C-alpha positions in Angstrom: -25.5 -6.1 -10.5 -28.6 -6.9 -8.6 -31.1 -8.9 -10.7 -34.0 -8.6 -8.3 -36.5 -5.8 -8.9 -38.2 -6.2 -5.5 -37.2 -3.7 -2.8 -34.8 -5.0 -0.1 -36.4 -6.3 3.1 -33.8 -5.1 5.5 -31.2 -2.4 5.9 -28.5 -5.0 5.7 -29.9 -6.3 2.4 -30.0 -2.7 1.1 -26.4 -2.2 2.2 -25.2 -5.4 0.5 -27.1 -4.5 -2.7 -25.3 -1.2 -2.7 -21.9 -2.8 -2.2 -22.6 -5.4 -4.9 -23.8 -2.7 -7.3 -20.8 -0.4 -6.6 -18.0 -3.0 -6.0 -15.7 -1.0 -8.2 -15.7 1.8 -5.6 -14.9 -0.7 -2.9 -12.0 -2.0 -5.0 -10.7 1.5 -5.7 -10.7 2.3 -2.0 -8.9 -0.9 -1.1 -6.3 -0.3 -3.8 -5.7 3.2 -2.4 -5.5 2.0 1.2 -3.0 -0.8 0.2 -0.8 1.6 -1.8 -0.7 4.1 1.1 0.3 1.3 3.5 2.9 0.2 1.0 4.4 3.7 0.9 4.8 3.5 4.7 6.2 -0.1 4.8 8.3 -0.3 1.6 8.3 -4.1 1.6 6.3 -4.8 -1.6 3.7 -6.9 0.4 0.9 -4.4 0.2 1.9 -3.4 -3.3 1.2 -7.0 -4.4 -2.1 -7.0 -2.5 -3.0 -3.7 -4.3 -2.2 -5.2 -7.7 -4.3 -8.3 -6.7 -7.1 -5.9 -5.8 -6.7 -4.2 -9.2 -7.1 -7.7 -10.8 -10.3 -8.1 -8.8 -11.5 -4.7 -10.0 -10.9 -5.7 -13.6 -12.8 -9.0 -13.1 -15.7 -7.1 -11.7 -15.7 -4.7 -14.6 -15.8 -7.7 -16.9 -18.9 -8.9 -15.2 -17.7 -11.4 -12.6 -20.0 -11.9 -9.5 -18.8 -10.3 -6.3 -17.7 -13.6 -4.7 -15.6 -14.5 -7.8 -14.0 -11.1 -7.8 -12.8 -11.7 -4.2 -11.5 -15.2 -5.1 -9.7 -13.8 -8.2 -8.2 -10.9 -6.2 -7.0 -13.3 -3.4 -5.4 -15.8 -5.9 -3.7 -13.0 -7.8 -2.3 -11.5 -4.6 -1.0 -14.9 -3.4 0.6 -15.6 -6.7 2.2 -12.1 -6.8 3.4 -12.5 -3.2 4.9 -15.9 -3.9 6.5 -15.3 -7.3 7.0 -11.6 -8.0 7.8 -10.1 -4.6 10.9 -12.2 -4.0 12.5 -11.1 -7.3 11.6 -7.5 -6.7 13.3 -7.7 -3.2 16.4 -9.3 -4.8 16.6 -6.5 -7.4 16.1 -3.9 -4.7 18.9 -5.2 -2.6 21.3 -5.9 -5.5 24.4 -3.7 -5.2 23.6 -2.9 -1.6 26.6 -1.8 0.5 27.9 -4.8 2.5 30.0 -2.7 4.8 29.1 -3.4 8.4 27.6 -0.5 10.3 26.6 0.5 13.9 27.5 -2.2 16.4 28.5 -4.7 13.7 31.3 -2.3 12.6 32.7 -2.2 16.1 33.1 -6.0 16.6 36.7 -7.1 16.4 37.8 -3.5 16.1 41.2 -2.9 17.7 41.7 -0.3 20.4 44.0 0.9 23.2 43.3 1.1 26.9 43.1 4.7 28.2 42.1 4.0 31.8 42.6 0.6 33.5 39.9 -1.9 32.3 38.6 -4.6 34.6 35.3 -6.5 34.9 33.8 -3.4 36.6 34.8 -0.7 34.1 37.5 1.3 32.3 38.0 3.2 29.2 39.3 2.5 25.7 40.0 4.4 22.5 39.0 2.4 19.4 40.7 2.5 16.0 38.0 4.7 14.6 38.8 7.4 17.2 35.8 6.8 19.5 36.3 6.6 23.2 34.2 4.0 24.9 33.5 2.8 28.5 34.7 -0.7 28.6 34.7 -3.9 30.6 37.0 -6.9 30.4 35.6 -10.0 28.7 34.9 -12.5 31.5 36.9 -15.2 29.9 39.9 -13.0 29.1 43.2 -13.7 31.0 44.3 -11.3 33.6 42.2 -9.2 36.0 43.0 -5.7 34.8 44.3 -4.2 31.6 46.7 -1.3 32.1 46.7 1.9 29.9 48.5 1.3 26.6 47.4 -2.3 26.3 46.1 -3.2 22.9 42.6 -4.7 22.9 39.9 -5.8 20.5 36.1 -5.5 20.9 34.3 -8.8 21.4 30.8 -7.4 22.1 28.8 -4.3 22.8 26.5 -4.2 25.8 24.4 -1.0 25.7 27.0 1.8 25.7 29.9 -0.4 27.0 32.4 -2.2 24.9 33.4 -5.7 26.1 37.1 -6.1 25.3 39.9 -8.6 25.6 43.7 -8.2 25.1 44.5 -8.2 21.4 46.2 -11.3 20.1 49.7 -10.7 19.0 50.3 -11.5 15.4 53.4 -13.4 14.3 55.6 -11.5 11.8 
């Protein structure tokens, strides 16, 4: 609260006086903004800052000066980010499906050559039933893989599978 009874000299002073007298409104707006950003990001970062801002709001309601409210909010946010957020993220990711997906699921997948595969192109059918344009791995032996040859995927470059002849397994 402003302790001076004299009218402010400038518009800036008047604005600062209003902000100091109504800091609780500023805190509520900040909390709302941080919660909205958190809903869009889902990383718990802005949630921790929102809770830190709530601590700043409470300190202001208990009579702390504006500068102390900011310090308290900043310290609370840093502590929450450092100590609470990591455990929340671990709890969120616990039980997560570890099955590879997208490109990761295709690496090392077996397949069969449909059209001759060379360093310039070809076509393979992978074990999951997908048909891919393919090129031969540059370090693979042989210049061209003929239809029916068993291959494995070593990389994905855009929409092209980089394949090499599958290693034969001893029985």
